[in-house]
Backbone as numpy.savetxt, mean C-alpha at the origin, in Angstrom:
# Nx Ny Nz CAx CAy CAz Cx Cy Cz
17.53 -17.83 15.76 16.71 -16.64 15.76 17.58 -15.39 15.76
18.60 -15.34 16.64 19.47 -14.18 16.68 20.20 -13.99 15.36
20.57 -15.08 14.72 21.29 -15.00 13.45 20.42 -14.36 12.39
19.15 -14.75 12.31 18.23 -14.18 11.33 18.02 -12.70 11.59
17.76 -12.34 12.85 17.56 -10.94 13.19 18.81 -10.13 12.88
19.97 -10.68 13.21 21.22 -9.99 12.91 21.40 -9.77 11.43
21.07 -10.77 10.63 21.18 -10.64 9.17 20.25 -9.56 8.65
19.06 -9.49 9.21 18.11 -8.45 8.78 18.63 -7.07 9.15
19.14 -6.92 10.37 19.66 -5.62 10.80 20.87 -5.21 9.96
21.73 -6.17 9.61 22.87 -5.87 8.74 22.37 -5.43 7.37
21.37 -6.14 6.85 20.80 -5.76 5.54 20.21 -4.37 5.59
19.48 -4.04 6.66 18.90 -2.71 6.79 19.99 -1.65 6.87
21.04 -1.94 7.62 22.14 -0.99 7.72 22.77 -0.75 6.34
22.83 -1.80 5.54 23.37 -1.66 4.19 22.53 -0.71 3.35
21.23 -0.66 3.63 20.34 0.27 2.91 20.41 1.66 3.51
21.17 1.82 4.60 21.30 3.13 5.22 20.11 3.48 6.10
19.32 2.51 6.49 18.15 2.79 7.32 18.11 1.81 8.48
17.66 2.30 9.62 17.39 1.41 10.73 16.03 0.76 10.49
15.76 -0.29 11.24 14.47 -0.97 11.10 13.32 0.00 11.36
13.42 0.80 12.42 12.32 1.71 12.75 12.16 2.81 11.70
13.26 3.30 11.13 13.11 4.35 10.11 12.53 3.76 8.82
12.86 2.50 8.50 12.26 1.87 7.33 10.77 1.64 7.56
10.41 1.18 8.75 8.99 1.01 9.08 8.25 2.33 8.92
8.84 3.41 9.44 8.22 4.74 9.33 8.08 5.16 7.87
9.11 4.89 7.06 9.07 5.26 5.64 7.97 4.52 4.90
7.80 3.23 5.20 6.76 2.44 4.53 5.37 2.91 4.96
5.20 3.21 6.24 3.92 3.75 6.72 3.62 5.09 6.04
4.65 5.91 5.89 4.47 7.20 5.22 4.03 7.00 3.77
4.63 6.01 3.09 4.22 5.73 1.70 2.76 5.30 1.64
2.33 4.52 2.64 0.91 4.11 2.69 0.01 5.34 2.79
0.35 6.26 3.66 -0.45 7.48 3.83 -0.40 8.35 2.57
0.76 8.39 1.92 0.88 9.14 0.66 -0.01 8.54 -0.42
-0.09 7.19 -0.47 -0.95 6.55 -1.45 -2.41 6.91 -1.19
-2.81 6.88 0.06 -4.19 7.24 0.40 -4.51 8.67 -0.05
-3.60 9.60 0.23 -3.81 10.99 -0.18 -3.79 11.13 -1.70
-2.93 10.36 -2.36 -2.85 10.42 -3.82 -4.17 10.01 -4.46
-4.83 9.01 -3.87 -6.13 8.60 -4.43 -7.18 9.67 -4.20
-7.16 10.32 -3.05 -8.11 11.40 -2.78 -7.89 12.56 -3.75
-6.62 12.92 -3.96 -6.27 14.07 -4.81 -6.17 13.71 -6.28
-6.32 12.42 -6.61 -6.15 11.94 -7.98 -4.76 12.28 -8.51
-3.75 12.10 -7.65 -2.36 12.39 -7.97 -1.73 11.16 -8.63
-1.86 11.10 -9.93 -1.40 9.95 -10.71 0.12 9.76 -10.56
0.87 10.85 -10.55 2.33 10.75 -10.43 2.73 10.06 -9.13
2.05 10.36 -8.04 2.37 9.73 -6.76 2.04 8.24 -6.80
0.89 7.89 -7.38 0.51 6.48 -7.48 1.54 5.74 -8.35
1.96 6.35 -9.44 2.96 5.71 -10.31 4.27 5.48 -9.57
4.65 6.38 -8.68 5.90 6.25 -7.92 5.79 5.17 -6.85
4.65 5.07 -6.19 4.46 4.17 -5.05 4.23 2.72 -5.50
3.48 2.53 -6.57 3.17 1.18 -7.04 4.17 0.72 -8.09
4.63 -0.52 -7.97 5.51 -1.10 -8.98 4.72 -1.31 -10.27
5.42 -1.33 -11.38 4.75 -1.53 -12.67 4.01 -2.86 -12.72
4.50 -3.87 -11.99 3.85 -5.18 -11.99 2.89 -5.36 -10.81
2.48 -4.26 -10.18 1.54 -4.31 -9.06 0.24 -4.99 -9.48
-0.31 -5.77 -8.57 -1.63 -6.35 -8.75 -2.39 -6.19 -7.44
-3.64 -5.83 -7.56 -4.49 -5.67 -6.39 -5.67 -6.61 -6.44
-6.00 -7.17 -5.29 -7.22 -7.96 -5.15 -8.14 -7.13 -4.28
-9.27 -6.74 -4.84 -10.14 -5.80 -4.16 -11.16 -6.52 -3.28
-11.89 -5.73 -2.52 -12.86 -6.22 -1.55 -13.93 -7.12 -2.17
-14.18 -6.95 -3.47 -15.22 -7.74 -4.13 -14.65 -8.95 -4.87
-13.34 -9.19 -4.70 -12.70 -10.33 -5.35 -12.14 -10.03 -6.73
-12.37 -8.83 -7.22 -11.83 -8.48 -8.54 -10.34 -8.16 -8.41
-9.63 -8.29 -9.54 -8.22 -7.95 -9.56 -8.01 -6.72 -10.44
-6.94 -6.02 -10.16 -6.62 -4.82 -10.94 -5.12 -4.73 -11.13
-4.73 -4.15 -12.24 -3.33 -3.85 -12.51 -3.09 -2.38 -12.19
-1.84 -2.00 -12.18 -1.50 -0.59 -11.96 -2.14 0.28 -13.05
-2.07 -0.16 -14.28 -2.64 0.61 -15.40 -4.15 0.80 -15.21
-4.84 -0.25 -14.78 -6.29 -0.14 -14.58 -6.61 0.81 -13.43
-5.85 0.73 -12.34 -6.08 1.63 -11.21 -5.88 3.09 -11.62
-4.82 3.35 -12.36 -4.56 4.71 -12.82 -5.66 5.19 -13.76
-6.13 4.31 -14.63 -7.23 4.65 -15.53 -8.48 5.02 -14.73
-8.78 4.26 -13.68 -9.94 4.57 -12.85 -9.77 5.91 -12.15
-8.56 6.24 -11.72 -8.32 7.55 -11.11 -8.55 8.67 -12.12
-8.00 8.49 -13.32 -8.11 9.53 -14.35 -9.54 9.74 -14.81
-10.30 8.66 -14.97 -11.67 8.77 -15.49 -12.70 9.07 -14.41
-12.31 8.87 -13.15 -13.25 9.08 -12.06 -14.15 7.88 -11.80
-13.88 6.75 -12.47 -14.69 5.55 -12.25 -14.59 5.08 -10.80
-13.45 5.35 -10.17 -13.28 5.07 -8.75 -12.73 6.33 -8.10
-13.23 6.63 -6.91 -12.77 7.83 -6.23 -12.87 7.64 -4.72
-11.99 8.32 -4.02 -12.00 8.32 -2.56 -12.17 9.76 -2.12
-13.22 10.02 -1.37 -13.49 11.37 -0.87 -12.72 11.61 0.43
-12.73 10.62 1.30 -11.99 10.73 2.56 -11.56 9.35 3.00
-10.47 9.32 3.77 -9.95 8.03 4.23 -9.17 8.24 5.51
-9.45 7.39 6.48 -8.69 7.40 7.73 -8.01 6.03 7.87
-6.70 6.06 8.01 -5.92 4.82 8.11 -5.49 4.61 9.56
-5.60 3.37 10.02 -5.21 3.07 11.40 -4.62 1.67 11.49
-4.11 1.36 12.67 -3.62 0.01 13.00 -2.57 -0.53 12.02
-1.73 0.36 11.48 -0.70 -0.13 10.56 0.39 -0.88 11.33
0.76 -2.02 10.77 1.85 -2.83 11.31 2.76 -3.21 10.14
4.06 -3.17 10.40 5.05 -3.46 9.37 5.91 -4.64 9.81
6.10 -5.58 8.89 7.02 -6.70 9.11 8.01 -6.70 7.95
9.29 -6.76 8.26 10.32 -6.66 7.24 11.07 -7.99 7.14
11.24 -8.44 5.91 11.94 -9.69 5.62 12.98 -9.41 4.53
14.11 -8.84 4.91 15.13 -8.52 3.93 14.66 -7.45 2.97
14.53 -7.81 1.69 14.10 -6.85 0.67 12.59 -6.88 0.42
11.86 -7.52 1.34 10.41 -7.60 1.25 9.83 -7.12 2.57
8.71 -6.41 2.51 8.03 -5.98 3.72 6.52 -6.15 3.52
5.85 -6.50 4.59 4.40 -6.63 4.58 3.83 -5.59 5.52
2.91 -4.80 5.01 2.25 -3.77 5.82 0.77 -4.10 5.86
0.21 -4.14 7.06 -1.22 -4.37 7.22 -1.83 -3.15 7.90
-3.11 -2.94 7.68 -3.77 -1.81 8.29 -5.27 -1.86 8.07
-5.91 -0.82 8.55 -7.36 -0.66 8.44 -7.65 0.73 7.88
-8.55 0.79 6.91 -9.02 2.07 6.37 -10.51 2.19 6.59
-10.92 3.38 6.98 -12.33 3.73 6.99 -12.45 4.84 5.96
-13.26 4.59 4.95 -13.29 5.54 3.84 -14.69 5.84 3.35
-14.79 6.99 2.70 -15.99 7.36 1.94 -15.53 7.31 0.49
-16.12 6.38 -0.29 -15.59 6.14 -1.62 -16.64 5.63 -2.59
-16.25 5.65 -3.87 -17.04 5.05 -4.94 -16.10 4.18 -5.76
-16.58 3.01 -6.15 -15.79 2.10 -6.96 -16.64 1.66 -8.14
-16.14 1.91 -9.33 -16.87 1.60 -10.56 -18.27 2.21 -10.49
-18.29 3.46 -10.03 -19.50 4.28 -9.92 -20.54 3.76 -8.94
-20.16 2.87 -8.01 -21.05 2.39 -6.95 -20.47 2.80 -5.60
-21.34 3.08 -4.65 -20.88 3.43 -3.31 -20.07 2.28 -2.71
-18.87 2.56 -2.28 -18.02 1.54 -1.65 -17.55 2.00 -0.27
-18.27 2.95 0.28 -17.95 3.48 1.60 -17.95 2.35 2.63
-16.94 2.35 3.51 -16.91 1.33 4.54 -15.56 1.23 5.22
-15.42 0.16 5.97 -14.19 -0.12 6.70 -13.53 -1.34 6.06
-12.23 -1.23 5.79 -11.49 -2.27 5.09 -10.23 -2.64 5.85
-9.91 -3.91 5.87 -8.63 -4.38 6.38 -7.82 -4.79 5.15
-6.53 -4.45 5.14 -5.75 -4.66 3.94 -4.33 -5.12 4.25
-3.71 -5.68 3.23 -2.31 -6.10 3.27 -1.63 -5.59 2.00
-0.49 -4.93 2.17 0.34 -4.52 1.04 1.70 -5.20 1.16
2.20 -5.65 0.03 3.53 -6.26 -0.02 4.46 -5.29 -0.74
5.53 -4.87 -0.05 6.55 -4.00 -0.62 7.76 -4.84 -0.98
8.44 -4.44 -2.04 9.72 -5.05 -2.41 10.70 -3.92 -2.69
11.93 -4.11 -2.23 13.00 -3.15 -2.53 13.71 -3.64 -3.77
13.68 -2.80 -4.80 14.35 -3.10 -6.07 15.22 -1.91 -6.43
16.47 -2.16 -6.67 17.39 -1.09 -7.08 17.36 0.11 -6.13
17.30 -0.20 -4.82 17.33 0.85 -3.81 16.03 1.59 -3.60
14.94 1.09 -4.18 13.66 1.79 -4.11 12.56 0.83 -3.67
11.81 1.21 -2.63 10.71 0.39 -2.13 9.43 0.75 -2.88
8.70 -0.26 -3.34 7.41 -0.07 -4.01 6.47 -1.19 -3.61
5.19 -0.91 -3.74 4.16 -1.92 -3.46 3.99 -2.78 -4.71
4.05 -4.11 -4.52 3.89 -5.04 -5.64 2.56 -5.78 -5.59
1.92 -5.81 -4.41 0.65 -6.54 -4.29 -0.17 -5.94 -3.15
-1.48 -5.95 -3.34 -2.43 -5.45 -2.36 -3.62 -6.39 -2.29
-4.11 -6.61 -1.08 -5.36 -7.35 -0.89 -6.18 -6.58 0.13
-7.45 -6.37 -0.18 -8.34 -5.59 0.68 -9.62 -6.38 0.94
-10.07 -6.38 2.20 -11.30 -7.07 2.57 -12.21 -6.11 3.31
-13.45 -6.07 2.90 -14.42 -5.20 3.58 -14.81 -5.85 4.91
-14.84 -5.05 5.96 -15.17 -5.53 7.30 -16.63 -5.19 7.61
-17.32 -6.12 8.24 -18.67 -5.82 8.72 -18.54 -4.91 9.92
-19.37 -3.92 9.99 -19.29 -3.00 11.14 -20.39 -3.29 12.13
């Protein structure tokens, strides 16, 4: 166990970040993504999501980065407000898993999708840059 933790800390040091600062950076990216969807900031979404990103949405549908950006541009999906809570980060070398809860007022494919969601995002560090490669979201009964 100590050997694995030591290897992770050495790897993080090689990236120039402590574990806690990397956790903070990934949480910040999550909040930036939420704001980008509210503001329809396509450039921010393009920076945060990897080109091969895939999302599994609350209704079981899947989306690519291109489809998500298209929905932002056309207004087919929109987020009016979003509150993120309970974020937890687990780091495994060049991969990190972030989980959290969102309470949002939103529309998806022109239908009301307002509610509370629990989600998981998978980040990967590639060429010194962390990006989200996969997302899964589940609607919670309130």
